[in-house]
Backbone as JSON Lines, residues from 0, in Angstrom:
{"i":0,"aa":"S","n":[17.09,-10.28,12.55],"ca":[18.69,-10.34,11.92],"c":[19.1,-11.02,11.07]}
{"i":1,"aa":"L","n":[18.72,-12.03,10.22],"ca":[18.82,-13.3,9.64],"c":[19.72,-12.42,8.11]}
{"i":2,"aa":"L","n":[18.81,-11.47,8.23],"ca":[19.35,-10.83,6.73],"c":[20.29,-9.98,6.78]}
{"i":3,"aa":"V","n":[20.8,-9.45,8.03],"ca":[21.07,-8.47,8.35],"c":[22.7,-8.81,8.55]}
{"i":4,"aa":"G","n":[23.6,-8.24,7.76],"ca":[25.3,-8.49,8.13],"c":[25.42,-8.5,9.61]}
{"i":5,"aa":"E","n":[26.8,-9.03,10.08],"ca":[27.39,-9.31,11.12],"c":[27.48,-7.61,12.05]}
{"i":6,"aa":"E","n":[28.19,-7.24,10.85],"ca":[28.95,-5.97,10.81],"c":[27.78,-4.96,10.88]}
{"i":7,"aa":"D","n":[26.65,-4.84,10.85],"ca":[25.16,-4.06,11.55],"c":[25.06,-4.88,12.45]}
{"i":8,"aa":"G","n":[24.66,-5.85,12.82],"ca":[24.36,-6.09,14.4],"c":[23.41,-7.09,14.29]}
{"i":9,"aa":"G","n":[23.93,-8.02,13.05],"ca":[23.12,-9.44,12.72],"c":[23.33,-10.11,12.33]}
{"i":10,"aa":"G","n":[23.18,-11.34,12.04],"ca":[23.93,-12.39,11.41],"c":[23.15,-13.74,11.57]}
{"i":11,"aa":"S","n":[23.44,-14.65,10.67],"ca":[22.72,-16.16,10.67],"c":[23.55,-17.2,11.38]}
{"i":12,"aa":"I","n":[22.82,-18.14,11.35],"ca":[23.66,-19.74,12.56],"c":[24.4,-20.07,11.24]}
{"i":13,"aa":"S","n":[23.8,-20.49,10.49],"ca":[24.56,-21.62,8.92],"c":[25.28,-20.65,7.97]}
{"i":14,"aa":"G","n":[25.0,-18.65,8.02],"ca":[26.02,-18.35,7.28],"c":[24.98,-18.01,5.92]}
{"i":15,"aa":"R","n":[24.22,-18.6,6.23],"ca":[23.04,-18.48,4.83],"c":[21.98,-17.97,5.4]}
{"i":16,"aa":"G","n":[21.66,-16.7,5.62],"ca":[20.71,-16.17,6.19],"c":[19.2,-16.2,5.74]}
{"i":17,"aa":"V","n":[19.02,-16.23,3.97],"ca":[17.8,-16.89,3.33],"c":[17.68,-18.5,3.79]}
{"i":18,"aa":"C","n":[18.13,-19.21,3.63],"ca":[17.96,-20.9,4.02],"c":[17.38,-20.61,5.75]}
{"i":19,"aa":"D","n":[18.1,-19.87,6.7],"ca":[17.83,-19.99,8.25],"c":[16.27,-19.35,8.13]}
{"i":20,"aa":"L","n":[16.48,-18.02,7.73],"ca":[14.77,-17.58,7.61],"c":[13.84,-17.84,7.17]}
{"i":21,"aa":"A","n":[14.03,-18.84,5.92],"ca":[12.94,-20.14,5.63],"c":[12.54,-21.16,6.56]}
{"i":22,"aa":"L","n":[13.21,-21.64,7.43],"ca":[12.82,-22.42,8.19],"c":[12.26,-22.07,8.72]}
{"i":23,"aa":"V","n":[12.4,-20.69,9.3],"ca":[11.95,-19.84,10.39],"c":[10.39,-19.63,9.97]}
{"i":24,"aa":"A","n":[10.09,-19.15,8.8],"ca":[9.18,-18.9,8.13],"c":[7.88,-20.35,8.43]}
{"i":25,"aa":"F","n":[8.82,-21.12,7.9],"ca":[7.76,-22.49,7.82],"c":[7.28,-22.51,9.34]}
{"i":26,"aa":"E","n":[7.82,-22.6,10.39],"ca":[7.5,-22.69,11.7],"c":[6.35,-21.4,12.26]}
{"i":27,"aa":"F","n":[6.63,-20.28,11.27],"ca":[5.68,-19.54,11.53],"c":[4.29,-19.59,10.83]}
{"i":28,"aa":"G","n":[4.29,-20.01,10.2],"ca":[3.28,-20.83,8.74],"c":[3.06,-21.81,9.95]}
{"i":29,"aa":"R","n":[3.12,-22.88,10.4],"ca":[2.8,-23.92,10.64],"c":[2.07,-23.39,11.8]}
{"i":30,"aa":"S","n":[2.37,-22.24,12.64],"ca":[1.72,-22.28,13.66],"c":[0.65,-21.01,13.7]}
{"i":31,"aa":"A","n":[0.9,-20.53,12.61],"ca":[-0.25,-19.52,11.81],"c":[0.3,-18.41,13.45]}
{"i":32,"aa":"A","n":[1.78,-18.07,13.36],"ca":[1.6,-16.93,14.32],"c":[1.49,-15.48,13.39]}
{"i":33,"aa":"P","n":[1.28,-14.82,14.29],"ca":[0.9,-13.49,14.06],"c":[2.14,-12.09,13.82]}
{"i":34,"aa":"G","n":[2.42,-11.3,12.86],"ca":[3.52,-10.62,12.65],"c":[4.04,-10.66,11.35]}
{"i":35,"aa":"P","n":[5.11,-9.41,11.4],"ca":[5.0,-9.18,10.05],"c":[6.37,-9.58,9.42]}
{"i":36,"aa":"L","n":[6.65,-10.92,9.86],"ca":[7.99,-11.72,8.97],"c":[8.6,-11.21,7.68]}
{"i":37,"aa":"T","n":[7.66,-11.49,6.94],"ca":[8.14,-11.22,5.44],"c":[8.17,-9.25,5.13]}
{"i":38,"aa":"A","n":[7.61,-8.42,5.73],"ca":[8.03,-7.33,5.4],"c":[8.91,-6.57,6.31]}
{"i":39,"aa":"V","n":[8.96,-6.73,7.48],"ca":[10.49,-6.43,8.11],"c":[11.44,-7.02,7.68]}
{"i":40,"aa":"N","n":[11.66,-8.12,7.5],"ca":[12.9,-8.49,6.9],"c":[13.08,-8.51,5.56]}
{"i":41,"aa":"A","n":[12.55,-7.71,4.7],"ca":[12.45,-7.33,3.25],"c":[13.54,-6.36,3.72]}
{"i":42,"aa":"V","n":[12.49,-5.02,4.53],"ca":[12.81,-3.55,4.27],"c":[14.41,-3.81,5.45]}
{"i":43,"aa":"T","n":[14.66,-4.43,6.56],"ca":[15.85,-4.93,6.96],"c":[17.07,-5.26,5.74]}
{"i":44,"aa":"M","n":[16.79,-6.38,4.89],"ca":[18.12,-6.68,4.25],"c":[18.48,-5.59,3.04]}
{"i":45,"aa":"A","n":[17.31,-4.79,2.6],"ca":[17.54,-3.49,1.98],"c":[18.23,-2.7,2.91]}
{"i":46,"aa":"I","n":[18.2,-2.62,4.12],"ca":[18.92,-1.18,4.4],"c":[20.32,-1.8,4.66]}
{"i":47,"aa":"T","n":[20.39,-3.21,4.99],"ca":[21.76,-3.48,5.46],"c":[23.0,-3.89,3.96]}
{"i":48,"aa":"R","n":[21.67,-4.03,2.98],"ca":[22.21,-4.22,1.4],"c":[22.78,-2.98,0.91]}
{"i":49,"aa":"S","n":[22.14,-1.69,1.32],"ca":[22.03,-0.62,0.24],"c":[22.38,1.04,1.01]}
{"i":50,"aa":"A","n":[21.97,0.6,2.27],"ca":[21.51,1.88,3.26],"c":[22.92,2.48,3.82]}
{"i":51,"aa":"N","n":[23.16,3.94,3.8],"ca":[24.68,4.43,4.19],"c":[24.63,4.46,5.93]}
{"i":52,"aa":"A","n":[25.5,4.68,6.66],"ca":[26.2,4.6,7.62],"c":[24.97,5.56,8.6]}
{"i":53,"aa":"G","n":[24.61,6.32,8.36],"ca":[23.53,7.27,9.23],"c":[22.04,6.42,8.99]}
{"i":54,"aa":"Q","n":[21.83,6.31,7.81],"ca":[20.21,5.46,8.22],"c":[20.31,3.78,8.33]}
{"i":55,"aa":"K","n":[21.72,3.07,8.41],"ca":[21.97,2.34,9.3],"c":[21.61,2.51,10.64]}
{"i":56,"aa":"A","n":[22.42,3.51,11.06],"ca":[22.25,3.55,12.53],"c":[21.07,4.04,13.07]}
{"i":57,"aa":"D","n":[20.37,5.0,12.13],"ca":[19.08,5.41,12.89],"c":[18.03,4.36,12.68]}
{"i":58,"aa":"L","n":[18.09,3.51,12.17],"ca":[16.99,2.42,11.49],"c":[17.09,0.62,12.51]}
{"i":59,"aa":"L","n":[18.41,0.07,11.97],"ca":[18.54,-1.1,12.39],"c":[18.65,-1.27,13.94]}
{"i":60,"aa":"P","n":[18.52,-0.57,14.51],"ca":[18.75,-1.45,16.09],"c":[17.25,-1.79,16.53]}
{"i":61,"aa":"G","n":[16.37,-0.64,16.08],"ca":[15.11,-0.66,16.27],"c":[14.29,-1.72,15.67]}
{"i":62,"aa":"L","n":[14.71,-1.93,14.56],"ca":[14.33,-3.07,14.09],"c":[15.08,-4.25,13.97]}
{"i":63,"aa":"L","n":[15.81,-4.26,14.77],"ca":[16.53,-5.26,15.27],"c":[16.07,-6.07,16.71]}
{"i":64,"aa":"D","n":[15.92,-4.9,17.28],"ca":[15.35,-5.25,18.47],"c":[14.06,-5.61,18.6]}
{"i":65,"aa":"G","n":[13.22,-5.1,18.01],"ca":[11.61,-5.13,17.58],"c":[11.21,-4.01,18.16]}
{"i":66,"aa":"T","n":[11.74,-3.14,18.82],"ca":[10.96,-1.83,19.22],"c":[10.4,-0.84,18.1]}
{"i":67,"aa":"R","n":[10.41,-1.16,17.08],"ca":[10.22,-0.52,15.55],"c":[9.95,-1.56,14.46]}
{"i":68,"aa":"I","n":[8.62,-0.59,13.68],"ca":[8.32,-1.89,12.64],"c":[8.46,-0.84,11.24]}
{"i":69,"aa":"A","n":[8.7,-1.56,10.21],"ca":[9.11,-1.3,8.79],"c":[8.55,-2.21,7.82]}
{"i":70,"aa":"T","n":[7.79,-1.43,6.68],"ca":[7.1,-2.51,6.06],"c":[7.61,-1.81,4.37]}
{"i":71,"aa":"W","n":[7.38,-3.06,3.66],"ca":[7.82,-2.69,2.23],"c":[6.41,-2.11,1.54]}
{"i":72,"aa":"A","n":[6.3,-0.8,0.71],"ca":[5.19,-0.19,-0.02],"c":[5.91,-0.32,-1.3]}
{"i":73,"aa":"W","n":[5.37,-1.36,-1.83],"ca":[5.81,-1.86,-3.19],"c":[4.57,-1.85,-4.21]}
{"i":74,"aa":"A","n":[3.67,-3.58,-3.48],"ca":[2.54,-3.45,-4.45],"c":[1.77,-1.76,-4.94]}
{"i":75,"aa":"E","n":[0.72,-2.08,-5.59],"ca":[-0.18,-1.34,-5.81],"c":[-1.39,-1.49,-6.04]}
{"i":76,"aa":"P","n":[-2.64,-0.47,-5.78],"ca":[-3.78,-0.89,-6.43],"c":[-4.12,-0.6,-7.51]}
{"i":77,"aa":"Q","n":[-5.42,-1.06,-8.24],"ca":[-5.75,-1.07,-9.84],"c":[-6.07,0.33,-10.14]}
{"i":78,"aa":"P","n":[-5.77,0.28,-11.27],"ca":[-5.23,-0.11,-12.49],"c":[-3.71,-0.53,-12.75]}
{"i":79,"aa":"R","n":[-2.8,-0.34,-11.18],"ca":[-1.89,-0.7,-11.51],"c":[-1.1,-1.98,-10.43]}
{"i":80,"aa":"D","n":[-2.06,-3.11,-10.48],"ca":[-2.16,-4.03,-9.82],"c":[-1.27,-5.01,-10.36]}
{"i":81,"aa":"R","n":[-0.84,-5.02,-11.46],"ca":[-0.06,-6.1,-12.33],"c":[1.34,-6.53,-11.17]}
{"i":82,"aa":"L","n":[2.02,-7.07,-11.31],"ca":[3.32,-7.52,-11.09],"c":[4.3,-6.72,-11.4]}
{"i":83,"aa":"G","n":[5.24,-6.06,-10.52],"ca":[6.32,-5.13,-10.92],"c":[5.67,-3.48,-11.48]}
{"i":84,"aa":"T","n":[4.23,-3.47,-11.3],"ca":[4.09,-1.91,-12.37],"c":[3.8,-1.24,-10.92]}
{"i":85,"aa":"V","n":[4.89,0.26,-11.34],"ca":[4.83,1.0,-10.11],"c":[4.44,2.9,-11.1]}
{"i":86,"aa":"G","n":[3.54,2.88,-10.25],"ca":[3.13,4.26,-10.66],"c":[3.34,5.41,-9.71]}
{"i":87,"aa":"L","n":[3.11,5.25,-8.82],"ca":[3.38,6.1,-7.79],"c":[5.12,7.3,-7.89]}
{"i":88,"aa":"T","n":[5.13,8.59,-7.78],"ca":[5.95,9.16,-8.43],"c":[6.56,9.76,-7.17]}
{"i":89,"aa":"A","n":[8.11,10.11,-7.58],"ca":[8.83,10.79,-6.31],"c":[9.6,11.91,-7.46]}
{"i":90,"aa":"A","n":[8.97,12.89,-7.53],"ca":[9.33,14.37,-8.05],"c":[10.66,14.93,-6.94]}
{"i":91,"aa":"R","n":[11.46,15.31,-7.73],"ca":[12.43,15.95,-7.01],"c":[12.5,17.31,-7.46]}
{"i":92,"aa":"R","n":[12.22,17.7,-6.01],"ca":[11.87,19.36,-5.9],"c":[12.93,20.28,-4.65]}
{"i":93,"aa":"G","n":[14.0,20.68,-5.28],"ca":[14.84,21.03,-4.75],"c":[15.8,20.2,-3.77]}
{"i":94,"aa":"G","n":[15.57,20.28,-2.54],"ca":[16.62,19.4,-1.79],"c":[15.81,18.08,-1.06]}
{"i":95,"aa":"Q","n":[14.46,18.14,-1.93],"ca":[13.7,16.86,-1.44],"c":[12.45,16.37,-2.2]}
{"i":96,"aa":"Y","n":[12.62,15.01,-2.21],"ca":[11.16,14.35,-3.25],"c":[9.93,14.47,-2.74]}
{"i":97,"aa":"V","n":[8.92,14.94,-3.73],"ca":[7.33,15.34,-3.1],"c":[7.23,13.68,-3.78]}
{"i":98,"aa":"L","n":[6.47,12.47,-3.02],"ca":[5.59,11.27,-3.47],"c":[4.42,11.93,-3.31]}
{"i":99,"aa":"D","n":[3.46,11.4,-4.65],"ca":[2.21,11.21,-5.2],"c":[2.07,10.03,-5.45]}
{"i":100,"aa":"G","n":[0.83,9.21,-5.1],"ca":[0.1,8.11,-5.63],"c":[-0.36,7.09,-3.94]}
{"i":101,"aa":"S","n":[-0.35,6.11,-4.43],"ca":[-0.68,4.92,-3.42],"c":[-0.2,3.37,-3.58]}
{"i":102,"aa":"K","n":[-0.48,2.85,-2.41],"ca":[0.12,1.55,-2.13],"c":[-0.77,0.63,-1.71]}
{"i":103,"aa":"A","n":[-0.84,-0.57,-2.29],"ca":[-2.2,-1.44,-1.71],"c":[-2.13,-2.87,-2.36]}
{"i":104,"aa":"P","n":[-1.84,-4.05,-1.61],"ca":[-1.64,-4.33,0.04],"c":[-0.48,-3.94,0.45]}
{"i":105,"aa":"V","n":[-0.55,-3.17,1.42],"ca":[1.0,-3.01,2.48],"c":[0.76,-3.7,3.66]}
{"i":106,"aa":"E","n":[1.44,-4.92,4.16],"ca":[1.21,-5.81,5.19],"c":[2.03,-4.64,6.25]}
{"i":107,"aa":"A","n":[1.04,-4.53,7.68],"ca":[1.46,-4.17,8.72],"c":[1.86,-2.23,8.45]}
{"i":108,"aa":"A","n":[0.62,-2.36,7.03],"ca":[0.99,-0.53,6.99],"c":[0.28,-0.1,8.45]}
{"i":109,"aa":"G","n":[-1.05,-0.35,8.64],"ca":[-1.1,0.84,10.17],"c":[-0.34,0.29,11.38]}
{"i":110,"aa":"S","n":[0.55,-0.08,11.76],"ca":[1.55,-0.75,13.01],"c":[2.86,-0.18,12.27]}
{"i":111,"aa":"A","n":[3.28,0.26,11.26],"ca":[4.59,0.68,10.66],"c":[5.25,2.15,11.39]}
{"i":112,"aa":"D","n":[6.18,2.01,11.35],"ca":[6.94,3.31,12.05],"c":[7.46,4.0,10.82]}
{"i":113,"aa":"V","n":[8.06,2.87,9.96],"ca":[8.63,3.52,8.62],"c":[8.25,2.5,7.36]}
{"i":114,"aa":"F","n":[8.04,3.51,6.26],"ca":[7.44,2.68,4.9],"c":[9.24,2.9,4.06]}
{"i":115,"aa":"L","n":[9.54,1.59,3.5],"ca":[10.47,1.65,2.01],"c":[9.55,1.55,1.11]}
{"i":116,"aa":"V","n":[9.53,3.09,0.36],"ca":[8.67,3.25,-0.91],"c":[9.63,2.66,-2.3]}
{"i":117,"aa":"T","n":[8.87,1.99,-2.92],"ca":[9.59,1.7,-4.37],"c":[8.51,2.81,-5.24]}
{"i":118,"aa":"A","n":[9.3,3.76,-5.77],"ca":[8.55,4.75,-6.61],"c":[8.92,5.11,-8.08]}
{"i":119,"aa":"L","n":[8.4,5.92,-8.78],"ca":[9.22,6.24,-10.18],"c":[9.43,7.5,-9.97]}
{"i":120,"aa":"A","n":[10.68,7.34,-10.42],"ca":[11.23,8.8,-10.33],"c":[11.47,9.46,-11.87]}
{"i":121,"aa":"E","n":[12.21,10.82,-12.2],"ca":[11.06,11.33,-13.02],"c":[11.81,11.08,-14.44]}
{"i":122,"aa":"D","n":[12.95,10.3,-14.0],"ca":[13.55,9.82,-14.95],"c":[12.96,8.78,-15.87]}
{"i":123,"aa":"G","n":[11.98,8.1,-15.04],"ca":[11.77,6.83,-15.54],"c":[12.02,5.75,-14.72]}
{"i":124,"aa":"G","n":[13.07,5.5,-14.25],"ca":[13.35,4.68,-13.24],"c":[13.12,4.58,-12.14]}
{"i":125,"aa":"L","n":[13.3,3.96,-11.49],"ca":[12.71,3.25,-10.01],"c":[13.95,3.99,-8.96]}
{"i":126,"aa":"I","n":[13.19,4.12,-7.97],"ca":[13.87,4.7,-6.64],"c":[13.37,4.42,-5.54]}
{"i":127,"aa":"Q","n":[14.19,4.38,-4.07],"ca":[13.6,3.91,-2.96],"c":[13.79,4.84,-2.04]}
{"i":128,"aa":"L","n":[12.77,5.14,-0.92],"ca":[12.91,6.06,-0.32],"c":[12.66,5.69,1.14]}
{"i":129,"aa":"L","n":[13.2,5.74,2.42],"ca":[12.46,5.48,3.62],"c":[11.4,6.72,4.31]}
{"i":130,"aa":"V","n":[10.21,6.5,4.46],"ca":[9.52,7.34,4.73],"c":[8.88,7.14,6.01]}
{"i":131,"aa":"P","n":[9.06,7.94,7.35],"ca":[8.24,7.59,8.49],"c":[6.9,7.81,8.09]}
{"i":132,"aa":"A","n":[5.95,6.84,8.37],"ca":[4.85,6.89,8.75],"c":[4.29,7.75,9.02]}
{"i":133,"aa":"D","n":[4.54,8.95,9.93],"ca":[4.14,10.32,10.51],"c":[4.46,11.52,9.46]}
{"i":134,"aa":"T","n":[4.55,11.2,8.32],"ca":[5.06,12.45,7.33],"c":[3.48,12.87,7.07]}
{"i":135,"aa":"P","n":[3.82,14.02,7.02],"ca":[2.48,15.19,6.4],"c":[2.24,14.67,5.44]}
{"i":136,"aa":"G","n":[1.24,13.84,4.69],"ca":[0.51,13.7,3.46],"c":[0.78,12.43,3.12]}
{"i":137,"aa":"V","n":[1.19,11.54,4.3],"ca":[0.78,10.24,4.54],"c":[-0.15,9.64,5.22]}
{"i":138,"aa":"S","n":[-1.32,8.97,4.63],"ca":[-2.13,8.58,5.31],"c":[-2.41,6.87,5.11]}
{"i":139,"aa":"V","n":[-2.96,6.33,5.87],"ca":[-3.5,4.66,5.6],"c":[-4.76,4.35,6.15]}
{"i":140,"aa":"T","n":[-5.51,3.67,5.29],"ca":[-6.26,3.41,5.35],"c":[-6.44,1.62,5.54]}
{"i":141,"aa":"P","n":[-6.67,0.92,6.81],"ca":[-7.24,-0.54,6.72],"c":[-7.58,-1.42,5.63]}
{"i":142,"aa":"L","n":[-7.5,-3.01,5.26],"ca":[-8.04,-3.33,4.55],"c":[-8.17,-4.66,4.96]}
{"i":143,"aa":"G","n":[-9.13,-5.22,4.46],"ca":[-10.43,-6.77,5.01],"c":[-9.02,-7.27,4.27]}
{"i":144,"aa":"T","n":[-9.66,-8.44,5.42],"ca":[-8.4,-9.68,4.63],"c":[-9.1,-11.08,5.25]}
{"i":145,"aa":"L","n":[-8.75,-12.25,5.06],"ca":[-9.2,-13.31,5.49],"c":[-8.35,-13.96,6.32]}
{"i":146,"aa":"D","n":[-6.89,-13.75,6.02],"ca":[-5.93,-13.81,6.86],"c":[-6.01,-13.43,8.25]}
{"i":147,"aa":"L","n":[-6.73,-13.87,9.37],"ca":[-6.61,-12.7,10.6],"c":[-5.07,-12.83,11.5]}
{"i":148,"aa":"T","n":[-4.29,-13.74,10.77],"ca":[-2.97,-13.23,11.3],"c":[-2.11,-12.04,10.89]}
{"i":149,"aa":"R","n":[-2.97,-11.53,9.62],"ca":[-1.67,-10.42,9.06],"c":[-2.88,-8.91,9.06]}
{"i":150,"aa":"R","n":[-2.15,-8.1,9.19],"ca":[-2.75,-7.24,8.85],"c":[-2.4,-5.92,7.57]}
{"i":151,"aa":"Y","n":[-3.33,-6.0,6.39],"ca":[-3.3,-4.95,5.45],"c":[-3.83,-3.93,5.44]}
{"i":152,"aa":"G","n":[-3.2,-3.1,4.64],"ca":[-3.95,-1.38,4.45],"c":[-3.22,-0.81,3.07]}
{"i":153,"aa":"R","n":[-3.86,0.44,3.06],"ca":[-3.64,1.43,1.63],"c":[-3.14,2.17,2.28]}
{"i":154,"aa":"V","n":[-1.79,2.8,1.89],"ca":[-1.15,3.91,2.08],"c":[-1.18,4.78,0.8]}
{"i":155,"aa":"V","n":[-1.79,5.81,0.9],"ca":[-1.4,6.9,0.1],"c":[-0.4,8.29,0.62]}
{"i":156,"aa":"F","n":[0.33,8.6,-0.8],"ca":[1.19,9.77,-0.72],"c":[0.27,10.87,-1.04]}
{"i":157,"aa":"D","n":[-0.2,11.97,-0.58],"ca":[-0.26,12.9,-0.93],"c":[0.52,14.39,-1.01]}
{"i":158,"aa":"G","n":[1.31,14.22,-1.99],"ca":[2.4,15.69,-1.83],"c":[3.13,15.21,-0.42]}
{"i":159,"aa":"A","n":[3.33,14.34,-0.3],"ca":[4.22,14.05,0.65],"c":[5.81,13.88,0.46]}
{"i":160,"aa":"T","n":[6.3,14.94,1.65],"ca":[7.81,14.8,0.95],"c":[8.86,14.02,2.12]}
{"i":161,"aa":"A","n":[10.19,14.06,1.34],"ca":[11.03,13.31,1.72],"c":[12.4,14.17,1.7]}
{"i":162,"aa":"P","n":[13.3,14.06,2.5],"ca":[14.76,14.32,2.09],"c":[15.65,13.94,0.83]}
{"i":163,"aa":"A","n":[16.18,14.35,0.58],"ca":[17.26,13.54,-0.47],"c":[17.74,12.59,0.88]}
{"i":164,"aa":"S","n":[18.03,13.1,1.66],"ca":[19.15,11.95,2.42],"c":[17.86,10.44,2.97]}
{"i":165,"aa":"A","n":[16.85,10.66,2.27],"ca":[15.74,9.28,2.43],"c":[16.05,8.13,1.11]}
{"i":166,"aa":"V","n":[16.55,8.7,0.55],"ca":[17.17,7.73,-0.71],"c":[17.67,6.67,0.03]}
{"i":167,"aa":"L","n":[17.49,5.36,-0.84],"ca":[18.24,4.2,-0.04],"c":[18.9,3.93,-1.35]}
{"i":168,"aa":"G","n":[20.23,3.64,-1.24],"ca":[20.94,3.63,-2.77],"c":[20.81,4.35,-3.52]}
{"i":169,"aa":"G","n":[21.14,4.21,-4.72],"ca":[20.83,5.19,-5.86],"c":[19.75,4.46,-7.04]}
{"i":170,"aa":"P","n":[18.98,5.48,-7.47],"ca":[18.85,5.45,-8.97],"c":[19.77,3.97,-9.9]}
{"i":171,"aa":"A","n":[20.74,4.12,-10.16],"ca":[21.53,3.24,-10.74],"c":[21.53,1.59,-10.22]}
{"i":172,"aa":"T","n":[20.87,1.72,-9.2],"ca":[20.85,-0.06,-8.49],"c":[19.41,0.2,-7.98]}
{"i":173,"aa":"A","n":[18.47,0.43,-8.2],"ca":[17.05,0.56,-7.18],"c":[16.35,-0.53,-8.26]}
{"i":174,"aa":"A","n":[16.57,-1.05,-9.3],"ca":[16.11,-1.59,-9.97],"c":[16.49,-3.29,-9.59]}
{"i":175,"aa":"A","n":[17.87,-3.59,-9.58],"ca":[18.05,-4.46,-9.18],"c":[17.8,-4.7,-7.47]}
{"i":176,"aa":"D","n":[17.82,-3.58,-6.87],"ca":[17.54,-4.07,-5.35],"c":[16.3,-4.51,-5.53]}
{"i":177,"aa":"V","n":[15.07,-3.77,-6.21],"ca":[13.75,-4.01,-6.2],"c":[13.61,-5.81,-6.25]}
{"i":178,"aa":"E","n":[14.58,-6.2,-6.9],"ca":[14.43,-7.18,-7.89],"c":[14.62,-8.45,-6.8]}
{"i":179,"aa":"R","n":[15.7,-8.08,-6.02],"ca":[16.43,-9.19,-5.15],"c":[15.23,-9.26,-3.87]}
{"i":180,"aa":"Q","n":[14.83,-8.07,-3.54],"ca":[14.03,-7.91,-2.06],"c":[12.47,-8.61,-2.68]}
{"i":181,"aa":"L","n":[12.17,-8.77,-3.69],"ca":[10.6,-9.36,-4.22],"c":[11.58,-11.05,-4.05]}
{"i":182,"aa":"Q","n":[12.88,-11.02,-4.65],"ca":[12.91,-12.67,-4.9],"c":[12.9,-13.16,-2.91]}
{"i":183,"aa":"V","n":[13.25,-12.61,-2.36],"ca":[13.62,-13.06,-1.38],"c":[11.78,-12.96,-0.01]}
{"i":184,"aa":"A","n":[11.46,-11.97,-0.84],"ca":[10.38,-11.77,0.13],"c":[9.1,-12.76,-0.45]}
{"i":185,"aa":"L","n":[9.29,-13.17,-1.74],"ca":[8.61,-15.07,-2.2],"c":[9.38,-15.56,-1.94]}
{"i":186,"aa":"V","n":[10.26,-16.29,-1.43],"ca":[11.1,-17.32,-0.53],"c":[10.36,-17.05,0.67]}
{"i":187,"aa":"I","n":[9.94,-16.2,1.19],"ca":[9.98,-16.47,2.87],"c":[8.58,-16.72,3.0]}
{"i":188,"aa":"Q","n":[7.64,-15.8,1.92],"ca":[6.15,-16.1,1.94],"c":[6.05,-17.63,1.81]}
{"i":189,"aa":"L","n":[6.43,-18.1,0.74],"ca":[6.61,-19.64,0.19],"c":[6.27,-20.36,1.51]}
{"i":190,"aa":"A","n":[7.87,-20.28,2.15],"ca":[8.33,-21.44,3.17],"c":[6.92,-21.07,4.16]}
{"i":191,"aa":"E","n":[6.54,-19.94,4.53],"ca":[5.96,-19.87,5.43],"c":[4.2,-20.24,5.04]}
{"i":192,"aa":"M","n":[3.99,-20.42,3.64],"ca":[2.89,-21.18,2.97],"c":[2.88,-22.51,3.4]}
{"i":193,"aa":"T","n":[4.23,-22.92,2.88],"ca":[4.11,-24.67,2.85],"c":[4.36,-24.5,4.39]}
{"i":194,"aa":"G","n":[4.74,-24.18,5.04],"ca":[4.52,-24.39,6.93],"c":[3.02,-24.55,7.11]}
{"i":195,"aa":"A","n":[1.99,-24.03,6.73],"ca":[0.69,-23.61,7.14],"c":[-0.29,-24.91,6.15]}
{"i":196,"aa":"M","n":[0.53,-25.19,5.35],"ca":[-0.23,-26.6,4.48],"c":[0.7,-27.98,4.94]}
{"i":197,"aa":"D","n":[1.73,-27.62,5.57],"ca":[2.13,-29.5,6.22],"c":[1.19,-29.13,7.48]}
{"i":198,"aa":"R","n":[0.73,-28.49,8.31],"ca":[0.09,-27.87,9.45],"c":[-1.15,-28.75,8.91]}
{"i":199,"aa":"G","n":[-2.21,-28.18,7.45],"ca":[-2.91,-28.46,7.61],"c":[-3.07,-30.08,7.01]}
{"i":200,"aa":"L","n":[-2.38,-30.57,6.26],"ca":[-2.17,-31.76,5.89],"c":[-1.95,-33.09,7.04]}
């Protein structure tokens, strides 16, 4: 809830959600606590910043009370594994989008109810869509990891369809939204790593 506005049911103690969340992440790392802290917070921040009223009402209550899990499907496997490279396509077909491609590694892919998918639109720009994990054409394969507190997976979108109402924000702001999500995700992850190193030392 720390990156979610008070008007949407969230809020932070200091009024600076990222700072407060960094403190939580530090303790997460120090305790080697399991759970998709970075993934869920990146998505809830994106929703509170860019979603419409219907999307917020549908997703935020479950994400805030922990009964639902969302994760950001952004990174891609080789040969598109360079930072910021997006190859998964979202082609507009009538009133819906057809998704083709794969994302990996995706944190909490196997337990997620919803994927925030960053894709390449037909005009070459970025677009983000909220895609339920049980959508036909979406499959998840677990990946091995050295970190026993985290679970990752490869998510394949093989002709998976999403309605136009699944688009988060708009194409004009998608690139800036993705950059902001990445910045915040890196801050959370680095704070968690610092906590783990502090405990180790």
